[in-house]
C-alpha positions in Angstrom: 0.2 -0.1 -0.2 1.3 3.8 -1.1 2.0 5.6 1.9 1.8 9.3 0.8 3.2 12.6 3.3 2.8 16.2 2.1 4.3 18.7 4.0 6.4 22.2 3.4 9.4 23.5 3.4 11.8 26.3 1.9 13.0 25.7 -1.1 15.4 27.5 -3.9 14.2 28.4 -7.4 16.4 29.0 -9.6 14.9 32.4 -11.9 18.0 32.8 -14.1 22.3 32.0 -14.7 23.7 33.7 -11.6 23.9 32.3 -8.0 22.4 35.5 -6.7 19.1 35.0 -9.0 18.1 32.2 -6.7 14.8 32.8 -5.1 13.5 31.2 -1.4 9.8 29.5 -1.6 7.9 27.9 0.3 6.9 24.5 -1.9 5.4 21.4 -0.9 6.8 18.3 -1.0 5.9 15.4 -0.8 7.3 11.6 0.9 7.0 9.0 -0.4 6.7 5.5 0.5 5.1 1.5 0.7 4.0 0.1 3.4 4.3 -4.0 3.0 2.5 -6.4 5.4 4.4 -7.3 8.7 6.6 -4.9 7.5 8.9 -3.5 10.2 8.6 -0.4 8.8 7.0 1.4 5.4 10.0 1.3 2.6 10.5 4.3 1.2 10.7 5.3 -3.0 14.7 6.0 -3.6 15.5 2.8 -1.0 17.7 0.6 -3.3 16.9 -1.9 -2.0 15.1 -4.9 -4.1 13.8 -6.6 -1.0 11.8 -5.9 3.0 11.8 -7.3 6.5 8.8 -8.7 7.2 8.4 -10.9 10.5 8.3 -14.6 10.1 8.9 -17.5 12.2 12.2 -17.5 12.7 12.6 -14.3 13.1 12.8 -11.6 10.2 13.6 -12.7 6.6 13.2 -10.6 3.4 10.7 -10.5 1.3 10.5 -9.1 -2.7 9.4 -6.4 -3.2 6.5 -5.7 -6.0 8.4 -3.1 -8.4 6.2 -2.9 -10.6 3.0 -2.1 -8.4 5.5 0.2 -6.6 6.2 2.2 -10.5 3.0 2.4 -11.3 1.9 3.8 -7.8 4.8 6.6 -8.8 3.8 6.7 -12.6 0.0 7.8 -11.2 1.2 10.6 -8.6 3.8 12.2 -11.1 0.8 11.5 -13.3 -1.4 13.9 -10.9 1.5 16.9 -10.9 3.9 15.5 -8.9 7.8 15.9 -10.2 10.7 13.5 -8.9 13.3 15.4 -6.7 15.8 14.7 -9.2 14.4 15.6 -12.5 14.1 19.4 -11.0 17.3 20.8 -11.8 16.1 24.5 -11.4 15.0 23.6 -7.2 16.8 23.3 -4.3 16.1 20.9 -2.2 18.3 21.1 1.3 20.2 18.2 2.2 18.7 18.0 5.5 15.2 18.0 3.8 14.2 14.2 3.1 11.8 14.7 0.2 11.0 12.5 -3.3 8.9 15.2 -4.8 7.9 18.6 -5.3 4.3 19.5 -6.2 4.2 21.1 -9.5 7.4 22.9 -8.9 7.0 27.1 -10.3 3.1 26.7 -9.1 0.9 29.3 -7.5 -1.1 28.8 -4.5 -4.2 27.9 -6.5 -1.9 25.3 -8.3 -0.8 24.1 -4.8 -3.7 23.7 -3.5 -5.4 22.0 -6.3 -3.1 19.4 -5.7 -4.7 18.9 -2.2 -8.9 19.2 -2.8 -8.2 17.4 -6.3 -5.1 14.8 -5.9 -5.4 13.7 -2.3 -9.0 12.3 -2.7 -8.6 10.6 -5.9 -5.2 9.0 -4.1 -7.2 8.0 -1.2 -10.6 6.8 -3.3 -7.8 4.0 -4.4 -6.9 2.9 -0.9 -3.7 5.0 -0.5 -1.9 6.3 3.2 -2.1 9.8 2.9 -1.0 12.6 6.1 -0.8 16.3 6.2 1.5 18.3 8.4 -0.7 20.3 10.0 0.8 23.4 9.5 0.7 22.4 5.4 0.2 26.0 3.8 -2.1 25.0 1.0 -4.6 22.8 3.0 -8.1 22.5 1.5 -11.3 22.8 3.8 -14.1 20.4 3.1 -17.5 21.0 2.8 -17.3 24.9 3.0 -20.3 26.8 2.9 -20.9 30.3 1.2 -22.8 32.6 3.3 -24.3 35.7 2.0 -26.0 38.5 4.3 -28.0 41.5 2.8 -29.9 44.1 5.4 -30.3 47.9 5.5 -27.4 49.8 5.6 -27.3 52.0 9.6 -25.3 54.4 7.7 -27.4 55.0 4.4 -31.4 53.7 5.0 -31.8 53.9 1.3 -29.2 51.2 0.6 -28.0 47.7 1.1 -25.7 46.2 3.1 -23.9 42.7 2.0 -21.1 40.2 3.6 -19.8 37.6 1.5 -18.2 34.9 4.2 -17.7 30.8 3.9 -18.4 28.6 7.1 -16.2 25.7 7.5 -16.4 23.9 10.9 -18.0 26.3 12.9 -15.9 29.0 11.7 -16.9 32.2 9.6 -14.9 34.6 7.9 -15.5 37.4 5.0 -13.9 36.5 1.3 -14.0 40.4 0.4 -10.6 40.7 1.7 -9.6 37.7 -0.6 -10.9 38.7 -3.6 -10.2 42.3 -3.7 -6.6 41.2 -3.5 -7.3 39.3 -6.6 -8.7 42.3 -8.0 -5.9 45.0 -7.3 -3.7 41.7 -9.2 -5.8 42.7 -11.5 -6.0 46.4 -12.2 -2.9 47.3 -13.6 -3.6 45.4 -16.9 -3.9 41.9 -16.8 -7.9 41.4 -17.6 -9.5 39.0 -14.8 -10.6 36.8 -17.8 -6.8 35.9 -18.1 -6.4 35.5 -14.4 -9.1 32.3 -14.6 -8.0 31.5 -18.4 -6.8 27.3 -17.9 -8.0 27.1 -14.4 -11.2 24.5 -13.3 -10.4 25.6 -9.8 -9.3 29.0 -7.3 -8.6 29.1 -3.9 -9.5 31.7 -1.2 -7.7 31.9 2.1 -9.7 30.9 4.8 -7.9 31.0 7.5 -4.0 29.5 8.7 -2.6 28.0 5.8 -6.6 26.7 4.9 -8.1 27.7 2.2 -11.6 27.1 0.3 -11.7 25.6 -3.3 -13.9 27.5 -6.1 -14.2 26.1 -9.5 -13.8 28.5 -12.2 -17.5 30.0 -12.9 -18.3 30.9 -9.4 -15.0 32.5 -8.8 -15.7 34.9 -12.2 -19.3 34.8 -10.3 -17.6 36.5 -7.2 -15.5 39.0 -9.0 -18.5 40.3 -10.5 -20.5 41.1 -8.0 -17.4 42.2 -6.1 -16.5 44.1 -9.2 -20.2 45.8 -8.9 -20.7 46.1 -6.2 -17.5 48.1 -4.5 -18.1 51.4 -4.1 -13.9 52.0 -3.5 -12.8 52.4 0.5 -15.0 55.7 1.0 -17.8 53.6 0.4 -17.1 50.3 2.0 -15.4 48.5 5.2 -13.5 45.7 4.2 -15.5 43.0 5.1 -18.8 44.4 3.9 -20.1 46.2 0.6 -22.6 49.7 0.7 -24.9 49.2 -2.2 -27.7 51.1 -3.9 -30.4 49.3 -4.4 -29.9 49.8 -8.8 -27.1 47.2 -8.1 -29.6 44.6 -6.8 -29.3 42.7 -10.0 -25.9 41.6 -9.5 -27.2 39.3 -6.2 -29.4 37.7 -8.6 -26.3 36.6 -10.8 -24.7 35.4 -8.1 -27.5 33.1 -6.8 -28.0 31.6 -10.4 -23.8 30.8 -10.0 -24.3 29.4 -6.4 -27.6 27.1 -7.9 -24.9 26.1 -10.9 -22.2 25.1 -9.1 -24.4 23.3 -6.8 -22.1 23.9 -4.0 -23.7 24.6 -0.5 -24.9 28.3 0.5 -27.2 30.3 2.6 -29.3 33.3 1.4 -30.2 35.5 4.5 -32.1 38.7 3.2 -34.1 40.6 5.2 -34.3 43.6 2.9 -36.1 41.5 -0.5 -32.9 42.0 -2.3 -32.9 39.3 -4.5 -36.9 40.1 -5.5 -36.0 43.7 -5.7 -33.0 42.7 -8.3 -35.0 39.6 -10.5 -37.7 42.2 -10.7 -35.0 45.0 -11.7 -33.4 42.1 -14.3 -37.1 41.8 -15.8 -38.3 43.0 -19.1 -41.8 43.6 -19.5 -44.2 42.9 -21.8 -45.7 45.4 -23.6 -48.6 47.3 -23.1 -50.7 50.2 -25.1 -51.3 53.4 -24.2 -54.0 55.0 -22.9 -56.8 55.2 -25.3 -56.5 59.1 -25.1 -53.1 58.7 -26.9 -53.2 59.2 -30.9 -51.1 57.2 -32.0 -50.9 53.5 -33.0 -47.1 52.6 -30.9 -45.6 49.4 -33.1 -44.8 46.6 -31.2 -41.5 47.3 -30.1 -42.5 50.8 -28.7 -45.4 48.9 -26.8 -42.3 47.4 -25.4 -40.4 50.8 -24.5 -43.6 52.0 -23.0 -44.1 49.3 -20.7 -39.7 49.4 -19.7 -40.4 53.0 -19.0 -43.5 52.3 -17.1 -41.5 49.2 -15.1 -38.6 51.6 -13.8 -41.5 54.1 -12.4 -42.8 51.4 -10.8 -39.4 50.4 -9.4 -38.6 54.1 -8.5 -35.3 53.9 -11.0 -34.6 55.9 -13.8 -33.2 54.7 -16.6 -31.6 55.5 -20.1 -33.8 54.9 -23.4 -31.2 54.2 -26.0 -33.1 53.4 -29.1 -31.7 54.1 -32.5 -32.6 57.3 -34.2 -35.7 57.8 -35.7 -37.0 54.7 -34.2 -39.5 57.1 -32.2 -38.2 57.9 -28.8 -39.8 60.9 -28.2 -43.2 59.3 -29.3 -42.9 56.5 -26.3 -41.9 59.5 -23.7 -45.0 61.3 -25.1 -47.4 57.6 -24.5 -45.0 57.4 -20.7 -46.4 61.0 -19.9 -50.2 60.3 -21.1 -50.0 56.8 -19.0 -48.8 59.4 -16.1 -51.6 61.4 -16.6 -54.6 58.6 -17.3 -53.7 56.7 -14.0 -53.2 60.0 -11.6 -50.2 60.2 -10.9 -49.2 63.3 -12.4 -50.4 65.7 -9.7 -47.2 67.1 -10.6 -45.8 68.1 -13.2 -43.3 67.0 -15.8 -40.2 68.8 -17.4 -38.5 68.2 -21.1 -35.3 69.2 -21.1 -34.6 69.7 -24.8 -31.9 71.3 -27.4 -33.0 75.0 -28.3 -33.6 73.7 -31.8 -35.7 70.5 -30.5 -37.7 72.9 -28.1 -40.4 73.7 -30.6 -40.2 69.5 -32.0 -41.3 68.9 -28.9 -44.4 71.2 -28.9 -45.3 70.2 -31.9 -45.0 66.2 -31.3 -47.0 66.8 -27.8 -49.7 68.7 -29.3 -49.8 66.0 -32.2 -50.4 62.7 -30.1 -51.3 64.0 -27.0 -53.7 67.0 -27.2 -55.3 66.4 -23.9 -52.2 66.8 -21.6 -51.8 70.8 -20.5 -48.2 71.8 -22.1 -46.1 74.9 -21.1 -43.3 75.5 -23.4 -40.9 77.7 -21.0 -38.1 79.4 -23.7 -37.6 82.4 -25.4 -36.8 86.3 -23.8 -40.9 86.5 -23.0 -40.9 83.6 -20.8 -41.2 85.4 -17.5 -44.2 85.8 -18.4 -45.7 81.9 -18.2 -42.9 81.9 -14.8 -46.3 81.8 -12.4 -47.9 79.3 -14.6 -45.0 76.6 -14.1 -46.2 74.8 -11.1 -50.6 74.4 -13.0 -50.1 72.2 -16.1 -48.9 68.6 -17.5 -45.7 69.1 -19.3 -43.2 72.0 -19.3 -41.1 72.2 -21.8 -37.5 74.0 -21.9 -33.8 73.8 -23.7 -30.7 73.4 -21.6 -29.7 76.7 -22.1 -32.6 77.9 -20.3 -32.8 75.9 -17.4 -29.4 76.9 -17.0 -30.0 80.7 -16.7 -32.9 80.1 -14.4 -31.8 76.9 -12.4 -32.7 78.9 -9.4 -36.6 79.0 -10.5 -36.1 75.3 -12.1 -35.2 73.7 -9.5 -37.6 74.7 -6.8 -40.3 73.1 -8.0 -41.0 69.3 -7.3 -41.6 67.7 -11.1 -42.9 64.0 -11.0 -40.8 63.1 -14.2 -37.0 64.9 -15.6 -36.9 64.0 -18.9 -33.8 64.9 -20.9 -33.7 64.8 -24.5 -30.3 64.3 -26.5 -28.8 63.3 -23.0 -25.6 63.6 -24.4 -25.7 67.6 -24.2 -24.8 66.5 -20.0 -22.0 64.1 -21.3 -19.8 66.2 -19.6 -20.0 65.9 -15.7 -17.9 69.3 -15.3 -20.5 71.4 -17.8 -23.1 74.0 -15.7 -26.2 71.4 -18.0 -24.8 69.0 -16.4 -24.4 70.7 -12.8 -28.3 71.9 -13.7 -29.6 68.9 -14.7 -28.3 66.8 -11.7 -30.1 69.7 -9.0 -33.4 69.1 -10.8 -35.5 67.7 -7.7 -37.6 64.8 -9.8 -39.1 61.6 -8.4 -38.3 59.8 -12.0 -35.7 60.1 -14.2 -35.3 59.7 -18.0 -32.4 60.1 -20.4 -33.1 59.8 -24.0 -29.8 59.1 -26.5 -29.3 57.3 -29.6 -25.8 57.4 -28.1 -25.3 57.5 -24.6 -21.6 56.9 -25.4 -19.8 58.5 -28.0 -16.5 59.0 -27.3 -15.4 57.3 -23.7 -17.5 55.8 -20.7 -17.4 59.0 -19.0 -19.7 59.6 -20.4 -22.0 57.0 -19.8 -21.2 58.0 -15.9 -22.4 61.5 -16.8 -25.8 60.0 -17.8 -25.8 57.9 -15.0 -24.8 60.1 -12.4 -28.5 61.7 -13.6 -30.8 59.0 -13.9 -29.2 56.9 -10.9 -27.5 58.8 -9.2 -24.8 56.4 -6.9 -25.5 53.8 -9.2 -21.4 53.9 -10.4 -19.9 55.0 -7.8 -18.4 58.6 -8.0 -17.1 59.8 -11.1 -13.1 59.1 -9.4 -13.9 55.6 -8.8 -15.5 55.2 -11.4 -12.2 56.1 -13.3 -10.1 54.0 -11.5 -12.8 50.7 -11.2 -13.7 50.9 -15.0 -13.1 53.5 -17.8 -9.0 53.1 -16.5 -8.5 49.4 -17.2 -11.6 48.9 -20.0 -10.2 51.5 -22.0 -6.3 51.1 -21.4 -6.0 47.3 -20.7 -8.8 46.1 -22.5 -10.2 44.0 -19.2 -12.8 42.1 -20.2 -14.2 41.4 -17.6 -14.2 45.2 -15.7 -16.2 45.6 -19.1 -18.7 42.3 -18.4 -20.0 43.6 -14.8 -19.9 47.2 -16.5 -22.5 45.8 -18.6 -24.1 43.6 -16.7 -24.7 46.6 -14.0 -26.1 49.2 -16.0 -28.0 46.1 -18.9 -31.7 47.3 -16.8 -31.4 50.9 -17.0 -30.7 51.2 -20.9 -33.3 50.2 -23.4 -31.4 49.7 -26.8 -32.9 48.4 -30.1 -31.5 49.0 -33.4 -33.5 49.3 -37.1 -32.0 46.6 -38.3 -33.5 44.4 -34.9 -37.0 46.3 -34.7 -38.0 47.7 -38.2 -38.0 45.2 -40.0 -40.2 47.2 -42.6 -37.4 49.9 -43.7 -35.4 50.0 -46.8 -32.0 48.8 -46.7 -29.3 51.1 -46.5 -26.3 51.2 -48.1 -22.8 52.7 -46.9 -19.9 53.9 -49.4 -17.0 55.1 -49.0 -15.5 57.2 -52.2 -11.9 57.8 -51.7 -10.6 61.1 -53.9 -6.9 61.8 -55.3 -5.9 64.7 -54.1 -2.8 66.2 -57.0 -1.0 69.0 -58.1 -1.0 72.1 -56.5 -2.9 70.5 -54.0 -1.2 67.9 -53.3 2.2 70.0 -52.6 0.1 72.2 -50.2 -1.2 69.3 -48.0 2.5 68.5 -47.5 3.7 71.3 -47.2 1.2 72.5 -44.0 1.0 69.0 -42.7 5.4 68.6 -42.9 5.7 72.4 -40.7 2.9 71.1 -38.8 4.0 67.7 -37.7 7.6 69.9 -37.0 5.6 72.0 -34.5 3.2 69.8 -33.0 5.7 67.3 -31.8 7.9 69.9 -30.4 5.1 71.2 -28.3 4.6 67.5 -26.8 8.1 67.0 -26.5 8.0 70.1 -24.3 4.7 70.4 -22.7 2.9 66.8 -23.4 0.4 65.9 -24.8 -2.8 67.0 -22.8 -1.3 70.8 -22.4 -0.7 70.1 -26.8 -4.5 69.9 -27.8 -4.8 73.1 -29.2 -1.7 73.1 -31.7 -2.6 69.4 -32.4 -6.8 70.7 -33.1 -5.1 73.9 -35.0 -3.0 71.3 -37.1 -5.6 69.0 -38.3 -8.4 71.7 -38.9 -6.3 72.9 -41.5 -5.6 69.6 -43.2 -9.1 68.6 -43.2 -9.8 72.1 -44.0 -7.8 71.5 -47.3 -8.7 68.4 -48.3 -12.0 69.7 -48.8 -11.6 72.4 -50.2 -7.9 74.9 -50.9 -10.3 78.1 -50.3 -11.0 77.6 -46.5 -8.0 77.4 -45.4 -7.0 80.7 -44.5 -3.5 80.9 -45.3 -1.7 82.6 -47.7 -0.3 80.2 -49.8 -3.7 79.0 -50.3 -4.8 81.6 -52.0 -3.0 80.0 -55.0 -4.2 76.7 -55.4 -8.2 76.6 -56.9 -8.4 73.6 -57.7 -10.2 70.9 -55.2 -10.2 67.4 -56.2 -13.4 66.2 -53.3 -15.8 69.2 -54.7 -15.0 68.3 -58.2 -15.9 64.8 -57.4 -18.8 66.0 -55.6 -20.7 67.6 -58.7 -19.4 64.9 -60.7 -21.9 62.6 -58.4 -24.7 65.3 -58.6 -24.6 64.0 -61.8 -24.9 60.9 -61.8 -27.4 61.1 -58.7 -29.6 64.0 -60.2 -31.3 62.6 -63.3 -32.8 59.2 -61.7 -34.7 61.5 -59.5 -33.1 61.1 -56.4 -32.8 63.9 -53.8 -30.0 64.3 -51.2 -28.7 65.6 -47.7 -25.3 67.2 -48.1 -23.7 67.6 -44.4 -20.8 69.3 -43.6 -19.0 70.6 -40.3 -18.0 73.6 -42.4 -20.2 76.2 -43.8 -18.1 77.8 -45.8 -17.8 75.1 -47.1 -21.6 74.1 -47.3 -21.4 78.1 -48.5 -19.1 77.2 -51.5 -21.1 73.9 -52.6 -24.3 76.5 -52.5 -22.9 78.7 -55.1 -21.6 75.7 -57.3 -25.1 74.7 -57.2 -26.2 77.6 -58.8 -23.8 77.9 -61.0 -24.7 74.8 -61.9 -29.4 75.5 -62.1 -29.8 72.6 -59.3 -32.0 73.9 -56.7 -30.6 73.9 -53.0 -31.7 75.2 -49.3 -29.1 74.9 -46.8 -30.1 75.0 -42.9 -27.2 76.4 -40.8 -26.2 77.7 -37.2 -27.7 80.9 -38.3 -31.4 79.8 -39.6 -34.3 81.0 -38.2 -36.3 78.8 -39.2 -35.4 75.0 -39.1 -38.6 73.6 -39.8 -39.9 75.7 -42.2 -37.1 74.8 -44.2 -37.4 71.7 -43.4 -40.8 71.5 -44.8 -39.7 73.1 -47.8 -37.6 70.6 -48.2 -40.2 68.0 -48.0 -42.7 69.7 -50.1 -40.1 69.4 -53.0 -38.8 73.2 -53.5 -35.0 71.5 -53.5 -33.4 68.6 -54.4 -29.9 69.0 -53.0 -30.6 70.2 -48.9 -27.2 71.9 -47.4 -26.6 70.8 -43.9 -24.2 71.9 -41.0 -23.6 68.5 -39.2 -23.4 70.7 -36.0 -27.0 72.6 -36.5 -29.1 69.7 -38.1 -27.9 66.4 -36.9 -30.7 65.7 -34.7 -34.1 66.4 -34.3 -35.4 66.3 -38.5 -37.4 64.2 -40.5 -36.8 64.8 -43.6 -38.2 60.8 -45.6 -38.1 62.6 -48.4 -34.2 62.2 -49.4 -32.9 58.7 -50.2 -29.6 60.1 -50.9 -27.1 61.4 -47.9 -23.1 62.8 -48.5 -20.9 63.2 -45.8 -18.6 65.8 -47.2 -16.2 65.1 -44.5 -15.6 62.9 -41.6 -16.2 63.6 -38.8 -14.3 62.3 -35.7 -17.6 61.2 -34.2 -18.7 58.3 -35.9 -22.3 58.2 -33.2 -23.1 62.2 -34.8 -22.5 61.3 -38.4 -24.3 58.3 -37.8 -27.2 60.7 -36.0 -27.2 62.8 -39.3 -28.0 59.9 -42.1 -31.0 59.2 -39.2 -32.5 62.4 -40.6 -33.4 60.6 -43.5 -33.0 56.1 -42.4 -35.6 56.7 -40.4 -39.5 54.9 -39.6 -41.2 56.7 -42.7 -38.6 55.8 -45.2 -39.8 53.9 -48.0 -37.5 54.1 -50.7 -33.6 52.6 -50.5 -30.9 55.3 -48.9 -27.1 55.2 -50.4 -24.9 57.1 -48.3 -21.7 58.5 -49.2 -18.9 59.3 -47.4 -16.7 61.2 -48.9 -12.9 61.4 -47.8 -9.1 61.7 -49.5 -7.1 59.1 -50.0 -4.4 58.6 -47.3 -4.6 61.9 -45.9 -6.3 63.0 -42.0 -9.3 62.4 -43.1 -8.7 58.6 -44.1 -7.1 58.0 -41.0 -10.4 59.6 -39.3 -12.1 57.2 -40.3 -10.1 54.7 -38.6 -10.5 56.3 -35.4 -14.3 56.7 -35.9 -14.6 52.9 -36.2 -12.4 52.6 -32.6 -14.8 54.7 -30.8 -18.2 52.6 -32.6 -16.5 49.7 -30.8 -16.6 51.1 -27.1 -20.0 52.3 -27.7 -20.6 49.1 -28.9 -18.8 47.7 -26.1 -21.3 49.0 -23.5 -24.4 48.3 -24.7 -23.7 44.7 -26.0 -20.8 43.5 -23.8 -18.4 43.2 -26.0 -14.7 43.9 -25.5 -13.4 47.5 -27.1 -9.7 47.9 -28.2 -9.2 51.7 -26.2 -10.5 55.0 -26.3 -8.9 58.7 -26.7 -5.9 60.4 -28.3 -2.3 58.4 -28.1 0.7 60.6 -29.5 0.4 57.7 -31.4 -2.6 58.5 -33.2 -1.4 62.3 -33.7 1.5 60.5 -35.0 -0.9 58.8 -37.6 -3.3 61.4 -38.2 0.0 63.8 -39.7 1.9 61.2 -41.8 2.2 61.5 -45.1 -0.2 61.4 -47.9 -0.2 57.6 -48.1 
């Protein structure tokens, strides 16, 4: 019968080629011997004798050893991770220590404990005698029971406290210190998933060399719940977590992991947090608006209304993040109408929108819910109606007016605060964000087809309004989520963030719900520049690149924003048309390859009966295109930030007064319905792909019946083509948080600057 002794001693690991590279490590060691019937003592595995002394009549006598059986035992032991000390030249065992085998040389605590938890029970079942030293530091507790206590937080009555522990043999300790230690291991760029890769079992320290074994799926679930609930040192003690009620869905995921792993576990939930979490995690079935609503909701809009009602019933806020053109405004009006019909609109609701959309909200409310008493609080005469604010159903105002009249508007108690185009408050330091957050509202909703445009900090800003505290402080969010995800690609932090916000974000795409929409075809149209335009581009680029690199070397990247943007602006303008560049050298270059390509495109499109929306960030470029169209007898309309009657211009285009609508991206990228157009031209690319997508959706939205073609013009090999590459990266960041996918970083680096200012390809 094999006999195995497991103990630990200090050994010397050779980490290099020099003596000073030896490292002292406390490692698990094995002594293997064999017990023969009637033998005076076990025979050591490495004993060279071929026989063993056994008791017999007439005195001890030698009996041949069963060398084949002993060899099978050694082979089995080695298959379980033991290595003969003579076969491990990189490990030095002190000469006074008798040991035959090392356990997983160079392994970590997880691998050493895995041997204790997995290999030893197998050997015992096979009849081996197994003896573990009392002070062995890699022991694994049998029959551990996980215990989760959830109670009201004394410090913050609207929060709850979670204690996560494990009980072994009547003793119980908190698992949080160990789990937070694991998370700290991954905080410098190691994804938590990479920590788990290739391992089926992890261990967490219990007490005095004793560990608790955890299977990989449960281990990741434990890490997820800590990532989601942990609020940083200022909000949590080391043995418990203080959490908002909105974080309750994390407990549901943990309960599911316990059940799936079939481990012993116990819940003590005094406050019903799991039930609340299950309620928040469940998407309700669709519901119809009240009979008075002057609209027939599509199936997905019925689901959106039910979801908004579900949030209101759960006393939480949310972000309706449907694609542009799917009717976020209508769903919100149906929500307001339901609140009115069911008698809950005792206090008025406030809608805050960009200035350009205030009139649109007034029209849509009158169209779909004429029974609501609506007051538009806007314009220079608004003081005359200030006394009526508390006596209506809905107040519509703009972000600038809210900032100017913050003291007045934040003095009211609102039943519901709705932010349209909520990305307006994406900068948490802006006056708009501060003013919106100061609104006293029972329920809060953000409407935004682009909740993440550039980085995850924008998502935090939205949730700081709808569910304050859900994502912790901005500093905590940056350290705990944004830096690991954006800088290090930490997939587990991203998945944890996605799980945290998903109950409070409703996102549907046209492809998913608006099957009746015709196809949309996107065409990237490269343009080659030659001659004097190319020479001027290279001259400006070389000078700008040298200046930018010099500034970065002196002041650093963060302090070099102005010269970087100035250089990029000149190059982008030159790509569009040299006439935009305010430089003496540009006066002698009159040719523009892109302008020429644009009018060639018009010559092909207009005879086919197509009607075009043309977007540019440069209003002066729109002026040049307008002049060119006029020379060619092409009917045009133009809308910029200086236009007085936005809706009137749109109505004229929809009525067929023009074939080409020239639009400023900033002034006309949102809030317009222009479905009579079937072709969209982006004359110049912008950093933010979401802004371009919003502009495209002025034509590609509910009500469009014709196939839509989208042309993106860019100068091949130039800064414009490289902007398109950055766009794709930012799009992946938005997809990451909405779908739980891994982005490849965000933000502008020095490498990005060098790429943007590289020579023409």
